[in-house]
N, C-alpha and C positions, 0 to 999 in steps of 0.2 A: 504494500500500500504506500503510495507516494504522498508525502506531506508537503503542503505548499505554504511557504513562509514569505512575509513581506518586509521583514525587519532583520538587518544584518546581526544585530545584537542577539536576537532570538536564535538565529542560526549558529552563532558562536556558542551559545549555551547548550544547544543540542549536540554540537560536535564535542564539546568538552565533557558532557555527561556520558557520551558514547565512549570517549577515550579512556576515562577512568584514571587519569593521572599520567598516562603515557600516550602521547599523540604522535603517531607515525603517519605523516601526511604526504601523499603524492599529488603533484600538480603538474600539468603539461609544460613542455618547453615553450618558450616564446610567447606568442600572443594569448595563449589559452589560459593564462592565470587570472583569477578574480582578485585583483590587487586589494580592493577595500576589505574583502573578507579575510584575505591572508594577513593583511596588516592588523586587523582586529584580533586575529588569533595570536599573532606575534606579540601584540601589546599585552594580551592576557597572560601569555607565558612569561613575558619580561617582568610582570608584576607578581608572579607566583612561582617562586623558585622550586616549589615541590612538583610542578608540572614539567615533565620531560617532553620536549618538542623537537622532533626530527623532521626536517623538510627534505623530500627527495624530488629533484626536478632537474632542469637544465635551462640554459639560456635565459637567465633572469635579466630581462631588458631594463635598461635604465637610461634616462636622458643624459646627454653629455654634461659634464661639469666644467665650468670655466677654470683655467689654470692661471689666469692673470686678470688684472682689472680691465684691460682692453678686450679680452675674450668675453668677460662678463657683460660688458656694455653691448657687445654684438649679440651674444647668445640669448640673454634674458627676454628681449622683445620677440625674437624669433621663436623661442621655445613656447612662449605664452600663446603665440598665434598657432603654432603647430600642434600643441597638446592641450590647450586650454589653460585657464588660470589655476585650476585646482587638480591637476593630474597627480594621482597618488603613486609616487615611486615606491617600490617595494622596500619596506623598512629594514629588512635584513641586509640589503646591499650597502646602505650607508653605514650600518653597524660593522659590517665586515671591513670596510675601508678604514674605519676608525679603530679596528681591532677591539671592538666593544660588544661583540655578541655575548649575551648572558651565558653563564656556564651551563644552563639547562637547555640551551637551544643550539642545534647544529644544522648546517645546510650542506647537503650532499648533492653535488651537481656533476653530470657527466659531459656537459658542454658549457663553455663560458662565453659571454659576450666578448668578441675578439679584442684581446689586449687589455680588457677592463680590469682584470684581476691580477695583473703582473705585480708582484711584490706584496700582495694582500695575503698575509700568512694564513689566516683562518680559512680562506677560500682555497688556497693552494693545498693545504693539508687534507681537506675534506673532499677534494676533487677525486672522482672515480674514473679511471681510464677504461672505457669500454666502447664497443661498437654500438651504434644507435639501435640496431636490431636486437641486441642482447639486453637492452635496458629493462624490458618487462621480465625477462627470464631472471635477471639478477636481483630485481626488486621483489619478486614473488615470495622469496623466503625470508625477508627481513622483518615481517610483521606489520606491513602496511594495514592500517585500520580505518583510514579516511582518504577519499579521493575527491578533489574539488577541481572544477574547471568551468569556464564560461561556455554557454551554449546559445544557440539561436532557435527561435520558435516562429511558427507561422500558423495561421488559422485559429479557430476558437472552438471551445467545447469539445465534443467528441471528434471533431475534424482537426484538432490541434496536432501539429507535427513537431518533433524535436530533432535537432541536428547537433552533432558534436562539432559542426562548423569547421573552425580553423585547426582543430587538433583531434582527429580520430586516430592518431598515430600509435599511441601506446596504451590507451585506456582499456580497450576491449582485449588486447593481447595480455595485459596484466591480469585482468579478471580470469581469462581462460587459464593462464599459467597457475594462478592461485588455486583455482578449482582442481587442476590436474594434480597438485601436490597435497590437496586436502586442507588448504589454509582457509580460514573463515573469510567470507566475502566482506570487503570493506564497505563502510558507509559511503554511498555515492551521492555527492552534492553537485547539482547542476545550477549554475548561477546565470540567469537570463541576462544577456546584454542586448539592448534594443537595437544597436547599430551593427552587430556582428552579422556579416553576410551569411545567409542561409544556404547550405549545400545539401543536395539530395543524395540519392543512391546509397553507397555504403556508409555514408556519414549519418544516416537516419537511425534513430533508436526509438524504442517504444517508451511510453511514459513510465512504465514499471521499472525501466532500467535505473531510474533515480529513486533513492530513498527520500531525498529532499530536493525540491525545486525552490530556489530563492529568487524572488522578483522584487528587488528593493530599488525603486527609481531614485531614491536619495543618494545611493552609493554608485550610480552609474558615472562613467567617465569616458573621455575620448579613447578610442582605440589607439594603441601604440603604432604610429605610422612612421616608417623610415623615410627620412628626407632623400630625395633623388640626388644621385651623386654626379659630380663632373667626371668627364673622361678626357685624359690628356693624349698627346700624340703617340707616345709609346704604347698606351693601352689600345688605341685605335689600330695601330700596326699589328699588335698581338691578335686582336679580334679578327682582322682581315686574314692573317695566316691561319688561325684556328678554323675559320668558316670554310676553308677549302677542304676540310676533313669530314664535313657533314654530307651524308648521302641522301639524295632525294628519295622519298618513300621510306626513310629510316625512322629512328627513335632518338629522342633527345633528353638528356639529363643535364641541367645546369644549376649552378649555385647562385649566390648573390654577390653584388659588389661591382666595381667599375670594370673588371675584366669580363665578367659575364655580360654587362651592358654593352661592352664593345663588341663582343661576339654576336649578340642579338642585332645590334646596329649593322654589322657587316652582313649578316644573313638577310636583313631587310634590303640592303643595298644590292646584294647579289640577286635577289629575286625581282626587285622592281626597277633597278637602274643598272643593268648588267654591264653595259659598256663602261660606265664610270667605275664600277667595281673592278673590272679587269684592268682598267688603266691604273688604278691605285695599286693593285698587286704588281703590275709590271714595273711601276715606279719603285716600289719597295725592293724588288728583286729577291733572290734567294728563295723562290717558290719552287717546291719539288713537284713538277707537273705530273711525274709518274706516280708519286704517292697520292696526289689528289685524284688522279684518274682511277686508281684502284681502291681508294678508301672513301673518297668523298666526291667532290665535283666543284665546278665553278659556274655552272649554268643555273638559270632559275629553277624553281622546284614545283613543277605542276602537280606532282603526286602528293606533295606535302609531307609533313612530319607528324609523328605521334609523340606526345610528351609523357614520360614516365620518370618523375623526379621526386625525391623526398621532400623538397621544398618547392612550393608554387609561389611565384613572385611576379613582379611587373613584366619581366622579359617575355613570359608566356602570353601575357595579355597582348603585347605588341605583335607577337608572332601570330596570334589568333586573329587579331584585327586585320593583319596583312594577308590573311588567307594561307599562310604557311603552315600553321598548326591545324592541319585539316585531314590528316590520315586517321581514320577511325578503326578501332579494333573491337572485336566481339568475343564474348566469353563462350565461344562455340568452336570446338576443335576443327570440325569439318569446314566451317566458314574460313577460319584462319589458314588452313591448309590450302584451300582453293585460292584465297587472296595472295598467299605467299608465292604461288606458282603463276600468278597473273591471270588465272581463270576468272571469268565473270560469274558472280554468285548473287542470287536473289536473296537480299537480306530483309525484305519487307516482312513485317510481322515479327521480327527478331528484336525489336526495340532499337533505340538509338545506340549506335556504337560510341565508344569513348575516344575522344581526341586528346584527353589530358587526365592523368592520374597522379595524385600526390599524397603525402602523408600529413603535411601541415602547410599552412600558408601564412605569409608575412610580407608586407610591402608598403607602398605609399598610399596616401589618401585616394589618389586616382585609381589605384588598383582595387581598393575596397569598393569604390563606387562602381567599377566595372563588374565585379562579382555580384553586387546587389542588383545590377541591371540585366543579368543574363536571363534569357527566356527561351522557352521551346527547346529545340534541339541543342542550342548552345548551352542551356542550363543542364539538360540531360546528359550531354556529352562530357561533363566535368565530374570526376569522381575523386573524393577525398576518402582515403581508406587507411588500413593498418600499415605501419611501417614494415611489418614482416611481409606484406604483399608487394611492396615497392622495392625494397633494398636487397632482395635476394630472390633466388629462383626456387628455393625449397618450399615444401608445404603441400605437395601432392599434385601440383598443376604445372610442373616444370616444362612439359612439352608445349602447353598452351602459352605459357609466359615467354618461352623462347621464340615462338612464332610471332607473338605480338610485338616483341622487342627486337625484331629483325633490323639489321643495320644500325644497331645501337651505338651511339657515341656518348660516352659518359664524361662530361667536362667538369673538372673540379680545379680549384686553385691550391697552390702550395706556396710556402714562404721561400724555401730553398730546395735545391736539388744537387746531388753529387754527379760528377761526370760518369760515374759507374751506374747511375740510374736510380738511386734511392731518393725518396722524397721526404722533406721535412715540412710538415703542414700544421703542427699544433703545439709543439713544445720546444723551448730553447735548450741550449746545450747544458745549462745548469739545472734542468729539470722543471723550471718555471713553465706553467701551462699558459699558452696564449689563447687557445680556444678549446679544441677537443678533436678527437678522431671523427665523431659524428658518423656519417655514412660513407666517408671517402673510401675506406678499405673495402667495404661491401661492393661498391661500384667498380673499383679496380679489379677485384676478384671476379665479379660478374662478367666484366669485359673479357676476361680470359676464359670463362666458362662458356660463353656464347660463341657459336661458330664464326660469326662475322661481327662480333663486338669489339670495340676499341676503347681503351682508357686514355684520356687526354688530360694531362696535368698542365695548367697554365701558371706562369710566374713571370714577374718582371725580372729582367736580367741583373738589375742592381737595386740597391737601397742606400739611403743616406742616413747615417746614425751619428749623432754628436758632431754634425757638420762635416763628416768624412764619408766618402763614397766607398761602398763595399759591393763585392760581387755576390749575387744570390746563387750562382753556380760555383760549387766548391769541390775540392778534392775529397774531403771527408767531413763528417759532422757527428757530434756525440749523441744525437737523438735521431730517430728514424720513425716516420709514420707509415711509409710504404717501402718494404724491403726491395732491394734491387733485383731479386729474382722475379718480381712482378712488374718490372719495368716495361713500359709500352711506348707511349708518345708524350713528348714534352714540347711545349710551345712557349717561346718568348717573343718579344717585339721584333726579334731578328730572324725568326723562322721556325721551322719544325724539325725536331729530331725524332726519327723513328728508331726505337731501340729494341723492339720486340725480336727475340731470337738472335740478336747480334752478339758477337764476341765482345769482351771487355774493351779491347783496343778500338773496335769499330764504334762502340758506344761513346768512348772518350772523344773520338774524332767528331762524331755527330754533335755532341754537346758543346764542343769548342766552337762549332759552326753557328751556334745560337747564343753564345756568350758575348758579353760586351768586349770590344776590341782591347780595352785597357787592361784586361785581366787574362787574356788567352795565353800569353807567354808564360806567366807564373803557373797557370794551371798545367800547361804542357810540361813544364820543368818538373813539377811534382809527379806527374804521371810517368815521366821517363825515369825519375829517381826510384820509383816503385817497380820499375820493370814492366809497366803496363802499356807503354807507348814506345815504339821503335826509336832508336837514337837519332836516325836520320830524318825523322818526321819534321816537316817544315809547315808553319802556319800558312794556310792558303791565303792568297791575296784578298779573296772575297771577305774573309773574316775581319780584315783591317777596316772594312766599311761599316762594321757593326757599331755605329756611334749615334748619339742623339741628333747630331747635326745632319747626318745622312737621312734619318727618318723625317726630320722637319722639312728638309729640302724636297724629299720625295712626295710628301703629302701636301705641300704648300699650294700647288696648282689647283687642288680640289678642296681647299680649306672650308668652303661653304658646305661640303658634304660631311664635315667632321666638326660640328659645333662643340663648345665646352660642355653643354648639357644637352645630349642628344634626345632626351625624352622629356624636356621641360624641367623647370626648377621650382622648388618650394620657396626659394628666396625671392624677394621683390627686387625691382630694378635698382633701388638704392643699395641693397645688400649685395647684389651682384657686382656693383661698382666698387664696393668696399673689399670684397673677398681677395682680389689679387694683392692688395696692399697688406692686408692682415696675414695672408699666407707668407708674404715676404718677411714680415716682422717675426712670424713664428719660426721660420727657417733661420733667421739671424740669431734668435735666442739660443740656438743649439751651439753657437760658437761665441764664447765670451769676447775674444779679441775682435772679431768682425762686428759684433754688436757694439762694442765700445767705440770703434771707428765710426760706425753709423750714427751713434748717439752724438758724437762730436760734430759730425757733419750736419745733423738735424739742428743742433744749437746754433750753428753758424749760417744756416740757410735762411732764405727770405721768409716773408709772412705767408700764411696759408692762402691759397687761391680762392677768390670769390666764387669760382665755378664749383668749388667743392663744399659750399656752405651747407647744402642739404645733407652731405655725408657727416659733417661734424654735428649737425642737429640730431641725426640718427644715433650717433654715438654719445650724445649728451655732453658734447665738448664745444658747444657754440660759445659759451662764456665760462672758460675753465677757471676753477678756483684752486688756489694754492700751487705750490711748486710742482707737485706730482702731476696734476691735471695739465698744467702748462707744458710739462715735458712730454706727456703722453700725446698731446695735440701736436707738438713739434715732430715727434716720431711719425705719427700718422701722416702729417703733411708731407714729409719727405718721401715716405713710402708711396703716397698717392702720386707724387710727381714722377716717381721712377717706375711705376707699375707698367 
């Protein structure tokens, strides 16, 4: 029997009564957390040391925090507009950063918001390294007694429908695992969110699935919406190279971030403006036409793609709108066998096929609006389902899954890679966790299990740390996310390295070919010293062109095709004018000597330009007060002149 509550405090009391002093609570990763309810439970535990509160989750989303007065001036108005005035950040995140979690509260996460918990001792100690598909299995035996998540509803009375919405990924898997081992069923609390896009198909559950349904309008808040990111020249180049590996009529998995946005943009260009697409590739050079012909292609995609991705985000929306995400699959073996061989098959009466399947969704405000607006076949063709159905081939339907996922290209990002083919995606050399394994290993392994699948790991060739340039392609590294025996394809802004089945020496040569020119000699020297590269090997002349200057010159003639924000921006026009100057100041802050020289120049420079008056007003610096604000305005003025 489902109980319906309208007050968060009443729900907290019910949960605590059920827990009987030991609350072991699971809540989904990402968007699926009911922040107000979780914060109320946290507050109750913080005031009652006798209550043991363990939180099992992943990806505790938090708004960015300003690291300087200048950042604060920029961020606060933007965050208020993006999230609303009273967005409730998760209470435990701030406590972790302050090393102030009460002794009776622990937070166990298997995936962290990227970089957010570096150096945060309590988070680093309680991080659990495991594959996304194993989360339900590993939680089943720890004594979970409460599960809470936001849900979507539609209809009224007997016709009311319930959807797990953004996160059907682990909840039902967890319940099934607990039943299998004879563990008691947890108290299931569904918290209605009025703005959560309603998803049908496998995300639907019956009312009796919930022990409690909480509908408290007073605790509703804006959905956590990711600001749309800028894409720079190197990222565009990387996306262009990666897009040549996608096969028309195939399957696509992509993640989130600027590299994925660049890939999506390149696929849109390939499909709708093919002449410009090919011209950009020709200008970049280092395109392996043979690999593209056998693995992907450069032509438009009339047959379309099927999406099977653990995370559904903005990129899939853009591909669907462009008619690229249009290949539909059916949960019928005979139909899929026929379609795989190119035979015509009558699918009428078999229901709408699926063009996109995922385990959780997270994205921008525009993405949520798109989901809410889906109707008819577009609505029916989207399926949110268990992560165990998305991230692996096991479970009794391997043949069908393999047919549906034909031509699969699993794109993921990594931080670093070795020339021998190992990938570093989640952890630094000292053991500090940046994010987590998530589903990356699963997709790499699946690419090797599928007859025509490929794993494609994307990374920038360099990074800047402490004002110094470093190569992201290394000889060796102390942590590894993907072992080198699973090496497949790597892509940087300088090209594609196909490592599958290659010898160590051939892998090294291929990786040198996509490394930044400033680091290839040192890498080759290390490889030769280890006896992995022949002594007479000479760096090819083409490698010497792997420079940012070459990329900029190559794409300059088509600059209008590669805007800073390919899919629009959540920043207003004033903020977009400010961003380059603020980014310049942020980069200078990493080098004290360069910053000191810049500050001296700012003090000696002329007065702020009248044309920038609206920018100073936006930053609250129209009439600076005190020495600190006057210096801040001077710094901003110089950065604006030099942007």
